[in-house]
PDB file of N, CA, C and O in Angstrom:
ATOM      1  N   MET A   1      54.208 153.911 -33.732  1.00  0.00           N
ATOM      2  CA  MET A   1      54.828 154.691 -32.709  1.00  0.00           C
ATOM      3  C   MET A   1      54.712 153.998 -31.357  1.00  0.00           C
ATOM      4  O   MET A   1      55.662 153.986 -30.574  1.00  0.00           O
ATOM      5  N   GLU A   2      53.541 153.420 -31.088  1.00  0.00           N
ATOM      6  CA  GLU A   2      53.344 152.765 -29.804  1.00  0.00           C
ATOM      7  C   GLU A   2      54.236 151.547 -29.647  1.00  0.00           C
ATOM      8  O   GLU A   2      54.607 151.193 -28.527  1.00  0.00           O
ATOM      9  N   ARG A   3      54.581 150.907 -30.737  1.00  0.00           N
ATOM     10  CA  ARG A   3      55.400 149.708 -30.678  1.00  0.00           C
ATOM     11  C   ARG A   3      56.889 150.015 -30.700  1.00  0.00           C
ATOM     12  O   ARG A   3      57.705 149.097 -30.618  1.00  0.00           O
ATOM     13  N   GLY A   4      57.255 151.266 -30.806  1.00  0.00           N
ATOM     14  CA  GLY A   4      58.659 151.642 -30.782  1.00  0.00           C
ATOM     15  C   GLY A   4      59.398 151.376 -32.077  1.00  0.00           C
ATOM     16  O   GLY A   4      60.615 151.193 -32.063  1.00  0.00           O
ATOM     17  N   TYR A   5      58.692 151.352 -33.195  1.00  0.00           N
ATOM     18  CA  TYR A   5      59.354 151.136 -34.481  1.00  0.00           C
ATOM     19  C   TYR A   5      60.285 152.298 -34.788  1.00  0.00           C
ATOM     20  O   TYR A   5      59.979 153.452 -34.487  1.00  0.00           O
ATOM     21  N   GLN A   6      61.417 151.980 -35.387  1.00  0.00           N
ATOM     22  CA  GLN A   6      62.374 152.995 -35.812  1.00  0.00           C
ATOM     23  C   GLN A   6      62.828 152.665 -37.219  1.00  0.00           C
ATOM     24  O   GLN A   6      62.749 151.520 -37.663  1.00  0.00           O
ATOM     25  N   ASN A   7      63.306 153.685 -37.912  1.00  0.00           N
ATOM     26  CA  ASN A   7      63.800 153.527 -39.280  1.00  0.00           C
ATOM     27  C   ASN A   7      62.758 152.907 -40.197  1.00  0.00           C
ATOM     28  O   ASN A   7      63.075 152.050 -41.021  1.00  0.00           O
ATOM     29  N   VAL A   8      61.519 153.342 -40.049  1.00  0.00           N
ATOM     30  CA  VAL A   8      60.421 152.849 -40.869  1.00  0.00           C
ATOM     31  C   VAL A   8      60.356 153.670 -42.145  1.00  0.00           C
ATOM     32  O   VAL A   8      60.481 154.894 -42.110  1.00  0.00           O
ATOM     33  N   VAL A   9      60.159 152.998 -43.269  1.00  0.00           N
ATOM     34  CA  VAL A   9      59.968 153.670 -44.544  1.00  0.00           C
ATOM     35  C   VAL A   9      58.576 153.319 -45.050  1.00  0.00           C
ATOM     36  O   VAL A   9      58.270 152.150 -45.284  1.00  0.00           O
ATOM     37  N   PHE A  10      57.741 154.329 -45.215  1.00  0.00           N
ATOM     38  CA  PHE A  10      56.413 154.136 -45.782  1.00  0.00           C
ATOM     39  C   PHE A  10      56.514 154.333 -47.282  1.00  0.00           C
ATOM     40  O   PHE A  10      57.134 155.289 -47.746  1.00  0.00           O
ATOM     41  N   GLU A  11      55.911 153.439 -48.037  1.00  0.00           N
ATOM     42  CA  GLU A  11      55.934 153.531 -49.485  1.00  0.00           C
ATOM     43  C   GLU A  11      54.524 153.766 -49.997  1.00  0.00           C
ATOM     44  O   GLU A  11      53.556 153.227 -49.459  1.00  0.00           O
ATOM     45  N   SER A  12      54.419 154.573 -51.039  1.00  0.00           N
ATOM     46  CA  SER A  12      53.120 154.846 -51.651  1.00  0.00           C
ATOM     47  C   SER A  12      53.300 155.051 -53.143  1.00  0.00           C
ATOM     48  O   SER A  12      54.320 155.571 -53.595  1.00  0.00           O
ATOM     49  N   ASP A  13      52.293 154.635 -53.905  1.00  0.00           N
ATOM     50  CA  ASP A  13      52.322 154.903 -55.339  1.00  0.00           C
ATOM     51  C   ASP A  13      51.564 156.190 -55.672  1.00  0.00           C
ATOM     52  O   ASP A  13      51.393 156.522 -56.845  1.00  0.00           O
ATOM     53  N   ALA A  14      51.113 156.912 -54.652  1.00  0.00           N
ATOM     54  CA  ALA A  14      50.414 158.187 -54.840  1.00  0.00           C
ATOM     55  C   ALA A  14      51.434 159.324 -54.755  1.00  0.00           C
ATOM     56  O   ALA A  14      51.744 159.813 -53.668  1.00  0.00           O
ATOM     57  N   LEU A  15      51.946 159.733 -55.901  1.00  0.00           N
ATOM     58  CA  LEU A  15      53.022 160.721 -55.947  1.00  0.00           C
ATOM     59  C   LEU A  15      52.632 162.048 -55.299  1.00  0.00           C
ATOM     60  O   LEU A  15      53.460 162.664 -54.628  1.00  0.00           O
ATOM     61  N   GLN A  16      51.397 162.498 -55.485  1.00  0.00           N
ATOM     62  CA  GLN A  16      50.983 163.777 -54.897  1.00  0.00           C
ATOM     63  C   GLN A  16      51.010 163.727 -53.372  1.00  0.00           C
ATOM     64  O   GLN A  16      51.371 164.707 -52.721  1.00  0.00           O
ATOM     65  N   ILE A  17      50.633 162.598 -52.812  1.00  0.00           N
ATOM     66  CA  ILE A  17      50.647 162.458 -51.347  1.00  0.00           C
ATOM     67  C   ILE A  17      52.086 162.440 -50.843  1.00  0.00           C
ATOM     68  O   ILE A  17      52.415 163.111 -49.864  1.00  0.00           O
ATOM     69  N   VAL A  18      52.933 161.678 -51.509  1.00  0.00           N
ATOM     70  CA  VAL A  18      54.342 161.612 -51.106  1.00  0.00           C
ATOM     71  C   VAL A  18      54.973 162.999 -51.189  1.00  0.00           C
ATOM     72  O   VAL A  18      55.701 163.407 -50.284  1.00  0.00           O
ATOM     73  N   THR A  19      54.697 163.719 -52.266  1.00  0.00           N
ATOM     74  CA  THR A  19      55.241 165.067 -52.428  1.00  0.00           C
ATOM     75  C   THR A  19      54.764 165.985 -51.308  1.00  0.00           C
ATOM     76  O   THR A  19      55.553 166.746 -50.747  1.00  0.00           O
ATOM     77  N   ALA A  20      53.479 165.916 -50.982  1.00  0.00           N
ATOM     78  CA  ALA A  20      52.928 166.758 -49.909  1.00  0.00           C
ATOM     79  C   ALA A  20      53.572 166.429 -48.568  1.00  0.00           C
ATOM     80  O   ALA A  20      53.878 167.332 -47.789  1.00  0.00           O
ATOM     81  N   LEU A  21      53.779 165.146 -48.296  1.00  0.00           N
ATOM     82  CA  LEU A  21      54.348 164.743 -47.010  1.00  0.00           C
ATOM     83  C   LEU A  21      55.831 165.077 -46.895  1.00  0.00           C
ATOM     84  O   LEU A  21      56.339 165.276 -45.792  1.00  0.00           O
ATOM     85  N   ARG A  22      56.515 165.139 -48.010  1.00  0.00           N
ATOM     86  CA  ARG A  22      57.943 165.448 -47.977  1.00  0.00           C
ATOM     87  C   ARG A  22      58.218 166.944 -48.073  1.00  0.00           C
ATOM     88  O   ARG A  22      59.353 167.381 -47.881  1.00  0.00           O
ATOM     89  N   ASN A  23      57.190 167.728 -48.368  1.00  0.00           N
ATOM     90  CA  ASN A  23      57.335 169.174 -48.503  1.00  0.00           C
ATOM     91  C   ASN A  23      57.463 169.809 -47.115  1.00  0.00           C
ATOM     92  O   ASN A  23      56.670 169.519 -46.220  1.00  0.00           O
ATOM     93  N   HIS A  24      58.449 170.663 -46.945  1.00  0.00           N
ATOM     94  CA  HIS A  24      58.678 171.295 -45.644  1.00  0.00           C
ATOM     95  C   HIS A  24      57.777 172.507 -45.409  1.00  0.00           C
ATOM     96  O   HIS A  24      57.671 172.991 -44.282  1.00  0.00           O
ATOM     97  N   SER A  25      57.133 172.995 -46.458  1.00  0.00           N
ATOM     98  CA  SER A  25      56.210 174.126 -46.314  1.00  0.00           C
ATOM     99  C   SER A  25      54.883 173.645 -45.745  1.00  0.00           C
ATOM    100  O   SER A  25      54.530 172.474 -45.881  1.00  0.00           O
ATOM    101  N   THR A  26      54.154 174.548 -45.110  1.00  0.00           N
ATOM    102  CA  THR A  26      52.840 174.219 -44.572  1.00  0.00           C
ATOM    103  C   THR A  26      51.866 174.004 -45.718  1.00  0.00           C
ATOM    104  O   THR A  26      51.779 174.827 -46.630  1.00  0.00           O
ATOM    105  N   ASP A  27      51.138 172.904 -45.672  1.00  0.00           N
ATOM    106  CA  ASP A  27      50.147 172.579 -46.696  1.00  0.00           C
ATOM    107  C   ASP A  27      48.861 173.342 -46.395  1.00  0.00           C
ATOM    108  O   ASP A  27      48.240 173.138 -45.352  1.00  0.00           O
ATOM    109  N   ARG A  28      48.471 174.209 -47.300  1.00  0.00           N
ATOM    110  CA  ARG A  28      47.280 175.034 -47.100  1.00  0.00           C
ATOM    111  C   ARG A  28      46.105 174.565 -47.962  1.00  0.00           C
ATOM    112  O   ARG A  28      45.137 175.301 -48.153  1.00  0.00           O
ATOM    113  N   SER A  29      46.193 173.348 -48.477  1.00  0.00           N
ATOM    114  CA  SER A  29      45.098 172.804 -49.280  1.00  0.00           C
ATOM    115  C   SER A  29      43.962 172.345 -48.371  1.00  0.00           C
ATOM    116  O   SER A  29      44.058 172.434 -47.147  1.00  0.00           O
ATOM    117  N   VAL A  30      42.898 171.859 -48.977  1.00  0.00           N
ATOM    118  CA  VAL A  30      41.758 171.348 -48.215  1.00  0.00           C
ATOM    119  C   VAL A  30      42.197 170.202 -47.311  1.00  0.00           C
ATOM    120  O   VAL A  30      41.703 170.059 -46.192  1.00  0.00           O
ATOM    121  N   LEU A  31      43.126 169.388 -47.801  1.00  0.00           N
ATOM    122  CA  LEU A  31      43.626 168.262 -47.009  1.00  0.00           C
ATOM    123  C   LEU A  31      44.826 168.638 -46.149  1.00  0.00           C
ATOM    124  O   LEU A  31      45.431 167.777 -45.511  1.00  0.00           O
ATOM    125  N   GLY A  32      45.168 169.913 -46.133  1.00  0.00           N
ATOM    126  CA  GLY A  32      46.323 170.388 -45.380  1.00  0.00           C
ATOM    127  C   GLY A  32      46.380 169.934 -43.937  1.00  0.00           C
ATOM    128  O   GLY A  32      47.438 169.491 -43.490  1.00  0.00           O
ATOM    129  N   PRO A  33      45.279 170.024 -43.175  1.00  0.00           N
ATOM    130  CA  PRO A  33      45.336 169.573 -41.780  1.00  0.00           C
ATOM    131  C   PRO A  33      45.710 168.093 -41.639  1.00  0.00           C
ATOM    132  O   PRO A  33      46.438 167.717 -40.720  1.00  0.00           O
ATOM    133  N   VAL A  34      45.212 167.266 -42.546  1.00  0.00           N
ATOM    134  CA  VAL A  34      45.551 165.833 -42.504  1.00  0.00           C
ATOM    135  C   VAL A  34      47.025 165.642 -42.849  1.00  0.00           C
ATOM    136  O   VAL A  34      47.732 164.877 -42.194  1.00  0.00           O
ATOM    137  N   VAL A  35      47.477 166.346 -43.881  1.00  0.00           N
ATOM    138  CA  VAL A  35      48.881 166.258 -44.287  1.00  0.00           C
ATOM    139  C   VAL A  35      49.789 166.730 -43.154  1.00  0.00           C
ATOM    140  O   VAL A  35      50.791 166.080 -42.855  1.00  0.00           O
ATOM    141  N   GLU A  36      49.455 167.837 -42.532  1.00  0.00           N
ATOM    142  CA  GLU A  36      50.287 168.376 -41.455  1.00  0.00           C
ATOM    143  C   GLU A  36      50.294 167.456 -40.234  1.00  0.00           C
ATOM    144  O   GLU A  36      51.336 167.283 -39.601  1.00  0.00           O
ATOM    145  N   ASP A  37      49.155 166.867 -39.896  1.00  0.00           N
ATOM    146  CA  ASP A  37      49.119 165.898 -38.789  1.00  0.00           C
ATOM    147  C   ASP A  37      49.991 164.693 -39.100  1.00  0.00           C
ATOM    148  O   ASP A  37      50.711 164.197 -38.233  1.00  0.00           O
ATOM    149  N   THR A  38      49.923 164.225 -40.341  1.00  0.00           N
ATOM    150  CA  THR A  38      50.732 163.075 -40.747  1.00  0.00           C
ATOM    151  C   THR A  38      52.213 163.413 -40.687  1.00  0.00           C
ATOM    152  O   THR A  38      53.012 162.610 -40.206  1.00  0.00           O
ATOM    153  N   LYS A  39      52.587 164.591 -41.168  1.00  0.00           N
ATOM    154  CA  LYS A  39      53.994 165.008 -41.097  1.00  0.00           C
ATOM    155  C   LYS A  39      54.463 165.079 -39.650  1.00  0.00           C
ATOM    156  O   LYS A  39      55.597 164.712 -39.345  1.00  0.00           O
ATOM    157  N   SER A  40      53.607 165.541 -38.773  1.00  0.00           N
ATOM    158  CA  SER A  40      53.951 165.618 -37.357  1.00  0.00           C
ATOM    159  C   SER A  40      54.206 164.227 -36.783  1.00  0.00           C
ATOM    160  O   SER A  40      55.156 164.029 -36.025  1.00  0.00           O
ATOM    161  N   LEU A  41      53.367 163.274 -37.140  1.00  0.00           N
ATOM    162  CA  LEU A  41      53.564 161.897 -36.668  1.00  0.00           C
ATOM    163  C   LEU A  41      54.839 161.292 -37.242  1.00  0.00           C
ATOM    164  O   LEU A  41      55.539 160.549 -36.553  1.00  0.00           O
ATOM    165  N   LEU A  42      55.144 161.605 -38.492  1.00  0.00           N
ATOM    166  CA  LEU A  42      56.344 161.058 -39.125  1.00  0.00           C
ATOM    167  C   LEU A  42      57.623 161.540 -38.457  1.00  0.00           C
ATOM    168  O   LEU A  42      58.642 160.852 -38.514  1.00  0.00           O
ATOM    169  N   THR A  43      57.591 162.712 -37.823  1.00  0.00           N
ATOM    170  CA  THR A  43      58.795 163.207 -37.151  1.00  0.00           C
ATOM    171  C   THR A  43      59.159 162.351 -35.944  1.00  0.00           C
ATOM    172  O   THR A  43      60.287 162.414 -35.456  1.00  0.00           O
ATOM    173  N   GLN A  44      58.214 161.554 -35.463  1.00  0.00           N
ATOM    174  CA  GLN A  44      58.473 160.686 -34.316  1.00  0.00           C
ATOM    175  C   GLN A  44      59.201 159.404 -34.723  1.00  0.00           C
ATOM    176  O   GLN A  44      59.635 158.632 -33.868  1.00  0.00           O
ATOM    177  N   ILE A  45      59.330 159.187 -36.017  1.00  0.00           N
ATOM    178  CA  ILE A  45      59.983 157.987 -36.531  1.00  0.00           C
ATOM    179  C   ILE A  45      61.275 158.415 -37.214  1.00  0.00           C
ATOM    180  O   ILE A  45      61.266 159.302 -38.068  1.00  0.00           O
ATOM    181  N   THR A  46      62.362 157.800 -36.846  1.00  0.00           N
ATOM    182  CA  THR A  46      63.623 158.127 -37.506  1.00  0.00           C
ATOM    183  C   THR A  46      63.699 157.376 -38.823  1.00  0.00           C
ATOM    184  O   THR A  46      63.061 156.336 -38.986  1.00  0.00           O
ATOM    185  N   GLY A  47      64.461 157.887 -39.743  1.00  0.00           N
ATOM    186  CA  GLY A  47      64.628 157.222 -41.026  1.00  0.00           C
ATOM    187  C   GLY A  47      64.079 158.054 -42.169  1.00  0.00           C
ATOM    188  O   GLY A  47      63.799 159.242 -42.009  1.00  0.00           O
ATOM    189  N   GLU A  48      63.932 157.441 -43.284  1.00  0.00           N
ATOM    190  CA  GLU A  48      63.511 158.104 -44.519  1.00  0.00           C
ATOM    191  C   GLU A  48      62.136 158.729 -44.412  1.00  0.00           C
ATOM    192  O   GLU A  48      61.937 159.863 -44.848  1.00  0.00           O
ATOM    193  N   GLY A  49      61.193 158.015 -43.845  1.00  0.00           N
ATOM    194  CA  GLY A  49      59.841 158.550 -43.709  1.00  0.00           C
ATOM    195  C   GLY A  49      58.907 158.063 -44.786  1.00  0.00           C
ATOM    196  O   GLY A  49      58.260 157.029 -44.620  1.00  0.00           O
ATOM    197  N   PHE A  50      58.820 158.789 -45.895  1.00  0.00           N
ATOM    198  CA  PHE A  50      57.850 158.487 -46.936  1.00  0.00           C
ATOM    199  C   PHE A  50      58.533 158.522 -48.285  1.00  0.00           C
ATOM    200  O   PHE A  50      59.266 159.466 -48.579  1.00  0.00           O
ATOM    201  N   THR A  51      58.310 157.523 -49.105  1.00  0.00           N
ATOM    202  CA  THR A  51      58.937 157.477 -50.416  1.00  0.00           C
ATOM    203  C   THR A  51      57.939 157.004 -51.464  1.00  0.00           C
ATOM    204  O   THR A  51      56.992 156.279 -51.157  1.00  0.00           O
ATOM    205  N   HIS A  52      58.164 157.424 -52.701  1.00  0.00           N
ATOM    206  CA  HIS A  52      57.296 157.045 -53.813  1.00  0.00           C
ATOM    207  C   HIS A  52      57.849 155.796 -54.493  1.00  0.00           C
ATOM    208  O   HIS A  52      59.056 155.664 -54.695  1.00  0.00           O
ATOM    209  N   ILE A  53      56.949 154.890 -54.839  1.00  0.00           N
ATOM    210  CA  ILE A  53      57.329 153.708 -55.611  1.00  0.00           C
ATOM    211  C   ILE A  53      56.379 153.583 -56.791  1.00  0.00           C
ATOM    212  O   ILE A  53      55.290 154.158 -56.791  1.00  0.00           O
ATOM    213  N   ARG A  54      56.797 152.832 -57.787  1.00  0.00           N
ATOM    214  CA  ARG A  54      55.936 152.594 -58.946  1.00  0.00           C
ATOM    215  C   ARG A  54      54.725 151.760 -58.538  1.00  0.00           C
ATOM    216  O   ARG A  54      54.823 150.901 -57.661  1.00  0.00           O
ATOM    217  N   ARG A  55      53.601 152.010 -59.166  1.00  0.00           N
ATOM    218  CA  ARG A  55      52.384 151.261 -58.872  1.00  0.00           C
ATOM    219  C   ARG A  55      52.598 149.763 -59.114  1.00  0.00           C
ATOM    220  O   ARG A  55      52.037 148.933 -58.399  1.00  0.00           O
ATOM    221  N   THR A  56      53.400 149.421 -60.109  1.00  0.00           N
ATOM    222  CA  THR A  56      53.643 148.010 -60.401  1.00  0.00           C
ATOM    223  C   THR A  56      54.401 147.313 -59.279  1.00  0.00           C
ATOM    224  O   THR A  56      54.376 146.086 -59.187  1.00  0.00           O
ATOM    225  N   ALA A  57      55.070 148.077 -58.427  1.00  0.00           N
ATOM    226  CA  ALA A  57      55.806 147.493 -57.301  1.00  0.00           C
ATOM    227  C   ALA A  57      55.016 147.586 -56.008  1.00  0.00           C
ATOM    228  O   ALA A  57      55.578 147.420 -54.926  1.00  0.00           O
ATOM    229  N   ASN A  58      53.717 147.851 -56.108  1.00  0.00           N
ATOM    230  CA  ASN A  58      52.895 148.045 -54.919  1.00  0.00           C
ATOM    231  C   ASN A  58      51.753 147.033 -54.863  1.00  0.00           C
ATOM    232  O   ASN A  58      50.676 147.332 -54.347  1.00  0.00           O
ATOM    233  N   GLY A  59      51.990 145.853 -55.388  1.00  0.00           N
ATOM    234  CA  GLY A  59      50.954 144.829 -55.448  1.00  0.00           C
ATOM    235  C   GLY A  59      50.473 144.358 -54.092  1.00  0.00           C
ATOM    236  O   GLY A  59      49.291 144.053 -53.931  1.00  0.00           O
ATOM    237  N   VAL A  60      51.360 144.290 -53.113  1.00  0.00           N
ATOM    238  CA  VAL A  60      50.968 143.831 -51.776  1.00  0.00           C
ATOM    239  C   VAL A  60      49.944 144.786 -51.174  1.00  0.00           C
ATOM    240  O   VAL A  60      48.928 144.348 -50.635  1.00  0.00           O
ATOM    241  N   ALA A  61      50.203 146.074 -51.261  1.00  0.00           N
ATOM    242  CA  ALA A  61      49.257 147.056 -50.710  1.00  0.00           C
ATOM    243  C   ALA A  61      47.909 146.953 -51.404  1.00  0.00           C
ATOM    244  O   ALA A  61      46.864 147.047 -50.760  1.00  0.00           O
ATOM    245  N   HIS A  62      47.934 146.762 -52.707  1.00  0.00           N
ATOM    246  CA  HIS A  62      46.683 146.644 -53.462  1.00  0.00           C
ATOM    247  C   HIS A  62      45.900 145.408 -53.030  1.00  0.00           C
ATOM    248  O   HIS A  62      44.688 145.475 -52.821  1.00  0.00           O
ATOM    249  N   ARG A  63      46.587 144.294 -52.900  1.00  0.00           N
ATOM    250  CA  ARG A  63      45.905 143.055 -52.497  1.00  0.00           C
ATOM    251  C   ARG A  63      45.386 143.147 -51.063  1.00  0.00           C
ATOM    252  O   ARG A  63      44.288 142.672 -50.773  1.00  0.00           O
ATOM    253  N   LEU A  64      46.160 143.750 -50.166  1.00  0.00           N
ATOM    254  CA  LEU A  64      45.694 143.927 -48.783  1.00  0.00           C
ATOM    255  C   LEU A  64      44.477 144.849 -48.722  1.00  0.00           C
ATOM    256  O   LEU A  64      43.548 144.609 -47.952  1.00  0.00           O
ATOM    257  N   ALA A  65      44.488 145.898 -49.535  1.00  0.00           N
ATOM    258  CA  ALA A  65      43.338 146.815 -49.556  1.00  0.00           C
ATOM    259  C   ALA A  65      42.090 146.102 -50.056  1.00  0.00           C
ATOM    260  O   ALA A  65      41.007 146.288 -49.500  1.00  0.00           O
ATOM    261  N   ARG A  66      42.228 145.294 -51.092  1.00  0.00           N
ATOM    262  CA  ARG A  66      41.068 144.529 -51.594  1.00  0.00           C
ATOM    263  C   ARG A  66      40.578 143.550 -50.542  1.00  0.00           C
ATOM    264  O   ARG A  66      39.371 143.382 -50.368  1.00  0.00           O
ATOM    265  N   PHE A  67      41.495 142.904 -49.840  1.00  0.00           N
ATOM    266  CA  PHE A  67      41.133 141.963 -48.779  1.00  0.00           C
ATOM    267  C   PHE A  67      40.377 142.679 -47.663  1.00  0.00           C
ATOM    268  O   PHE A  67      39.398 142.157 -47.131  1.00  0.00           O
ATOM    269  N   ALA A  68      40.842 143.883 -47.314  1.00  0.00           N
ATOM    270  CA  ALA A  68      40.236 144.638 -46.213  1.00  0.00           C
ATOM    271  C   ALA A  68      38.787 145.015 -46.486  1.00  0.00           C
ATOM    272  O   ALA A  68      38.015 145.227 -45.551  1.00  0.00           O
ATOM    273  N   LEU A  69      38.415 145.100 -47.753  1.00  0.00           N
ATOM    274  CA  LEU A  69      37.029 145.423 -48.098  1.00  0.00           C
ATOM    275  C   LEU A  69      36.059 144.340 -47.648  1.00  0.00           C
ATOM    276  O   LEU A  69      34.867 144.602 -47.488  1.00  0.00           O
ATOM    277  N   HIS A  70      36.563 143.123 -47.444  1.00  0.00           N
ATOM    278  CA  HIS A  70      35.691 141.980 -47.173  1.00  0.00           C
ATOM    279  C   HIS A  70      35.769 141.449 -45.750  1.00  0.00           C
ATOM    280  O   HIS A  70      35.181 140.409 -45.450  1.00  0.00           O
ATOM    281  N   ILE A  71      36.480 142.139 -44.869  1.00  0.00           N
ATOM    282  CA  ILE A  71      36.542 141.680 -43.480  1.00  0.00           C
ATOM    283  C   ILE A  71      35.779 142.656 -42.592  1.00  0.00           C
ATOM    284  O   ILE A  71      35.633 143.832 -42.926  1.00  0.00           O
ATOM    285  N   GLY A  72      35.306 142.165 -41.485  1.00  0.00           N
ATOM    286  CA  GLY A  72      34.504 143.006 -40.614  1.00  0.00           C
ATOM    287  C   GLY A  72      35.250 143.596 -39.438  1.00  0.00           C
ATOM    288  O   GLY A  72      34.684 144.407 -38.704  1.00  0.00           O
ATOM    289  N   GLY A  73      36.486 143.222 -39.235  1.00  0.00           N
ATOM    290  CA  GLY A  73      37.225 143.701 -38.071  1.00  0.00           C
ATOM    291  C   GLY A  73      38.660 144.007 -38.421  1.00  0.00           C
ATOM    292  O   GLY A  73      39.000 144.247 -39.579  1.00  0.00           O
ATOM    293  N   SER A  74      39.495 143.995 -37.405  1.00  0.00           N
ATOM    294  CA  SER A  74      40.916 144.291 -37.591  1.00  0.00           C
ATOM    295  C   SER A  74      41.728 143.006 -37.536  1.00  0.00           C
ATOM    296  O   SER A  74      41.427 142.095 -36.765  1.00  0.00           O
ATOM    297  N   LEU A  75      42.751 142.949 -38.357  1.00  0.00           N
ATOM    298  CA  LEU A  75      43.696 141.837 -38.346  1.00  0.00           C
ATOM    299  C   LEU A  75      45.106 142.418 -38.256  1.00  0.00           C
ATOM    300  O   LEU A  75      45.376 143.492 -38.792  1.00  0.00           O
ATOM    301  N   TYR A  76      46.002 141.700 -37.574  1.00  0.00           N
ATOM    302  CA  TYR A  76      47.383 142.154 -37.415  1.00  0.00           C
ATOM    303  C   TYR A  76      48.320 141.001 -37.728  1.00  0.00           C
ATOM    304  O   TYR A  76      48.082 139.867 -37.313  1.00  0.00           O
ATOM    305  N   TRP A  77      49.392 141.296 -38.468  1.00  0.00           N
ATOM    306  CA  TRP A  77      50.437 140.322 -38.741  1.00  0.00           C
ATOM    307  C   TRP A  77      51.760 140.957 -38.358  1.00  0.00           C
ATOM    308  O   TRP A  77      52.117 142.010 -38.885  1.00  0.00           O
ATOM    309  N   PHE A  78      52.488 140.334 -37.451  1.00  0.00           N
ATOM    310  CA  PHE A  78      53.758 140.904 -37.012  1.00  0.00           C
ATOM    311  C   PHE A  78      54.959 140.020 -37.335  1.00  0.00           C
ATOM    312  O   PHE A  78      56.035 140.531 -37.646  1.00  0.00           O
ATOM    313  N   GLU A  79      54.796 138.745 -37.269  1.00  0.00           N
ATOM    314  CA  GLU A  79      55.936 137.851 -37.477  1.00  0.00           C
ATOM    315  C   GLU A  79      56.009 137.309 -38.899  1.00  0.00           C
ATOM    316  O   GLU A  79      57.097 137.190 -39.461  1.00  0.00           O
ATOM    317  N   GLU A  80      54.876 136.984 -39.476  1.00  0.00           N
ATOM    318  CA  GLU A  80      54.838 136.406 -40.816  1.00  0.00           C
ATOM    319  C   GLU A  80      53.748 137.081 -41.628  1.00  0.00           C
ATOM    320  O   GLU A  80      52.759 137.571 -41.084  1.00  0.00           O
ATOM    321  N   SER A  81      53.943 137.097 -42.926  1.00  0.00           N
ATOM    322  CA  SER A  81      52.915 137.678 -43.793  1.00  0.00           C
ATOM    323  C   SER A  81      51.804 136.655 -44.014  1.00  0.00           C
ATOM    324  O   SER A  81      52.045 135.451 -43.923  1.00  0.00           O
ATOM    325  N   PRO A  82      50.595 137.121 -44.301  1.00  0.00           N
ATOM    326  CA  PRO A  82      49.502 136.192 -44.581  1.00  0.00           C
ATOM    327  C   PRO A  82      49.766 135.443 -45.889  1.00  0.00           C
ATOM    328  O   PRO A  82      50.386 135.976 -46.808  1.00  0.00           O
ATOM    329  N   ASP A  83      49.291 134.215 -45.954  1.00  0.00           N
ATOM    330  CA  ASP A  83      49.547 133.370 -47.123  1.00  0.00           C
ATOM    331  C   ASP A  83      49.077 133.991 -48.433  1.00  0.00           C
ATOM    332  O   ASP A  83      49.719 133.808 -49.468  1.00  0.00           O
ATOM    333  N   PHE A  84      47.970 134.719 -48.403  1.00  0.00           N
ATOM    334  CA  PHE A  84      47.403 135.219 -49.652  1.00  0.00           C
ATOM    335  C   PHE A  84      48.220 136.338 -50.305  1.00  0.00           C
ATOM    336  O   PHE A  84      47.885 136.771 -51.408  1.00  0.00           O
ATOM    337  N   ILE A  85      49.278 136.810 -49.654  1.00  0.00           N
ATOM    338  CA  ILE A  85      50.143 137.812 -50.292  1.00  0.00           C
ATOM    339  C   ILE A  85      51.565 137.311 -50.518  1.00  0.00           C
ATOM    340  O   ILE A  85      52.402 138.054 -51.029  1.00  0.00           O
ATOM    341  N   SER A  86      51.850 136.075 -50.151  1.00  0.00           N
ATOM    342  CA  SER A  86      53.226 135.570 -50.244  1.00  0.00           C
ATOM    343  C   SER A  86      53.795 135.666 -51.653  1.00  0.00           C
ATOM    344  O   SER A  86      54.937 136.088 -51.834  1.00  0.00           O
ATOM    345  N   ASP A  87      53.000 135.274 -52.656  1.00  0.00           N
ATOM    346  CA  ASP A  87      53.502 135.285 -54.026  1.00  0.00           C
ATOM    347  C   ASP A  87      53.793 136.704 -54.516  1.00  0.00           C
ATOM    348  O   ASP A  87      54.836 136.960 -55.118  1.00  0.00           O
ATOM    349  N   ILE A  88      52.874 137.608 -54.256  1.00  0.00           N
ATOM    350  CA  ILE A  88      53.066 138.978 -54.737  1.00  0.00           C
ATOM    351  C   ILE A  88      54.089 139.734 -53.890  1.00  0.00           C
ATOM    352  O   ILE A  88      54.734 140.658 -54.387  1.00  0.00           O
ATOM    353  N   LEU A  89      54.247 139.359 -52.630  1.00  0.00           N
ATOM    354  CA  LEU A  89      55.290 139.946 -51.789  1.00  0.00           C
ATOM    355  C   LEU A  89      56.659 139.618 -52.371  1.00  0.00           C
ATOM    356  O   LEU A  89      57.539 140.477 -52.431  1.00  0.00           O
ATOM    357  N   TYR A  90      56.830 138.383 -52.794  1.00  0.00           N
ATOM    358  CA  TYR A  90      58.079 137.976 -53.432  1.00  0.00           C
ATOM    359  C   TYR A  90      58.321 138.805 -54.697  1.00  0.00           C
ATOM    360  O   TYR A  90      59.432 139.282 -54.928  1.00  0.00           O
ATOM    361  N   GLU A  91      57.275 138.974 -55.515  1.00  0.00           N
ATOM    362  CA  GLU A  91      57.401 139.766 -56.744  1.00  0.00           C
ATOM    363  C   GLU A  91      57.749 141.219 -56.433  1.00  0.00           C
ATOM    364  O   GLU A  91      58.630 141.793 -57.073  1.00  0.00           O
ATOM    365  N   ASP A  92      57.067 141.820 -55.458  1.00  0.00           N
ATOM    366  CA  ASP A  92      57.323 143.219 -55.100  1.00  0.00           C
ATOM    367  C   ASP A  92      58.754 143.422 -54.611  1.00  0.00           C
ATOM    368  O   ASP A  92      59.388 144.425 -54.939  1.00  0.00           O
ATOM    369  N   CYS A  93      59.255 142.484 -53.838  1.00  0.00           N
ATOM    370  CA  CYS A  93      60.612 142.610 -53.297  1.00  0.00           C
ATOM    371  C   CYS A  93      61.672 142.448 -54.373  1.00  0.00           C
ATOM    372  O   CYS A  93      62.803 142.904 -54.203  1.00  0.00           O
ATOM    373  N   ASN A  94      61.327 141.815 -55.459  1.00  0.00           N
ATOM    374  CA  ASN A  94      62.298 141.550 -56.512  1.00  0.00           C
ATOM    375  C   ASN A  94      62.049 142.355 -57.779  1.00  0.00           C
ATOM    376  O   ASN A  94      62.630 142.050 -58.820  1.00  0.00           O
ATOM    377  N   SER A  95      61.207 143.366 -57.717  1.00  0.00           N
ATOM    378  CA  SER A  95      60.954 144.172 -58.924  1.00  0.00           C
ATOM    379  C   SER A  95      61.671 145.499 -58.851  1.00  0.00           C
ATOM    380  O   SER A  95      61.573 146.305 -59.776  1.00  0.00           O
TER     381      SER A  95
END
C-alpha cells in the first residue's frame, strides 16, 4: 500500500484462508479479527485481491519461506528475483 501498488493479486495454496478473505460476511471465528483486518487492507488495492492456487504451483513461496527461517533480518527484492528461486519461478509461471 505504501508503495502505491495497484492490481495486485495475492496467491495462496491455503484454501480456507482464501475462502475466508473472499467471503463478504463478517468472520466470527477465533481468527476473525485478523481476517477482517486483512480484508480491510485488501480494499485499498484494486484488482482481484486474493486467489487460490494449487500447492504444486506455489514452489516459490515455499522456497522463500524456508529461506526466511535462516536469515536474521529483512530482505527486499523489487527489480529482480533472487537467484535461488529463478528455476522454480520459471516452473511456477509455466505450470
